C-alpha positions in Angstrom: -9.5 -82.7 121.9 -11.1 -79.3 123.1 -7.2 -77.1 122.1 -7.2 -79.7 119.0 -10.8 -77.8 117.9 -9.7 -74.2 119.5 -6.7 -74.5 117.4 -8.8 -75.1 114.3 -10.9 -72.3 114.6 -7.7 -69.9 115.2 -6.5 -71.4 112.3 -9.6 -70.4 110.3 -9.7 -67.1 112.0 -6.1 -66.6 111.1 -6.7 -67.6 107.2 -9.8 -65.2 107.0 -7.5 -62.3 108.2 -4.8 -63.5 105.6 -7.6 -63.6 103.2 -8.9 -60.3 103.8 -5.2 -58.5 104.1 -4.6 -60.5 100.9 -8.1 -58.6 99.5 -7.1 -55.5 100.4 -3.5 -55.5 99.4 -5.2 -56.5 96.1 -7.5 -53.2 95.8 -4.5 -51.3 96.9 -2.6 -52.1 94.1 -5.4 -52.1 91.7 -6.3 -48.8 92.8 -3.2 -47.7 92.3 -2.6 -49.6 88.5 -5.9 -47.9 87.7 -4.2 -44.4 88.6 -1.5 -45.2 87.2 -3.0 -46.0 83.8 -5.5 -42.5 84.0 -2.3 -41.0 84.4 -0.5 -42.2 81.8 -4.0 -41.9 79.1 -4.0 -38.1 80.1 -0.3 -37.8 79.7 -0.1 -39.4 76.4 -3.3 -37.2 75.1 -1.3 -34.1 75.7 1.9 -35.2 74.0 -0.5 -36.1 71.4 -2.3 -32.4 71.5 1.2 -30.9 72.0 2.6 -32.4 68.9 -0.7 -32.1 66.9 -0.3 -28.3 67.7 3.3 -27.9 66.8 2.6 -29.9 63.3 -0.3 -27.4 62.9 1.6 -24.6 63.5 4.3 -25.5 61.2 1.9 -26.4 58.5 0.7 -23.1 58.8 4.0 -21.2 58.7 4.9 -23.5 56.0 1.6 -22.7 53.6 2.4 -18.6 54.9 5.7 -18.7 53.5 4.8 -20.7 50.0 1.7 -18.0 49.5 4.9 -15.2 50.0 6.8 -16.8 47.5 4.0 -17.7 45.1 2.9 -14.0 45.0 6.4 -13.4 44.5 6.9 -15.3 41.3 4.0 -14.1 39.9 4.8 -10.3 40.5 8.1 -10.6 38.8 6.5 -12.8 36.0 3.9 -9.9 35.8 6.5 -7.4 35.5 8.4 -9.1 33.1 5.6 -10.2 30.7 3.9 -6.3 31.2 5.6 -3.4 29.7 3.1 -0.8 29.8 4.2 3.1 28.1 3.4 6.2 29.6 0.7 6.8 27.4 -1.2 3.5 28.0 -1.0 3.9 32.2 -2.1 7.5 31.3 -5.0 6.3 29.7 -5.8 3.4 32.2 -5.6 5.9 35.2 -7.9 8.4 33.5 -10.1 5.3 32.7 -10.2 4.3 36.5 -10.9 7.8 37.7 -13.9 8.2 35.3 -15.1 4.3 36.7 -14.9 5.8 40.2 -16.3 9.4 39.5 -19.3 7.2 38.0 -18.1 8.9 34.4 -19.1 6.6 31.4 -18.2 8.7 28.4 -14.1 8.9 28.2 -12.8 12.3 27.7 -11.3 13.5 24.7 -7.2 13.7 24.0 
């Protein structure tokens, strides 16, 4: 009988050790999984940030190119629509010079 009780106690002790080992292994697995999840989230954030920066740069470059094209079209349109003779250019230059100098009366021609 004493041997049976001793075997039961040994079996219970072994069962406790197995349960503790299983718990420790489960904690290690859980800790590793949490670390892996954090790493994946960090990596995903970095990739998203890089993709966003790349899209922003492309959009800025596209906007700059569109701006240049619009300015070129506007300049071409202005050149085709506005044709000033030399006398008109001279009067405009004289008027601009008077404005810069602060003279309000036009100079007689």
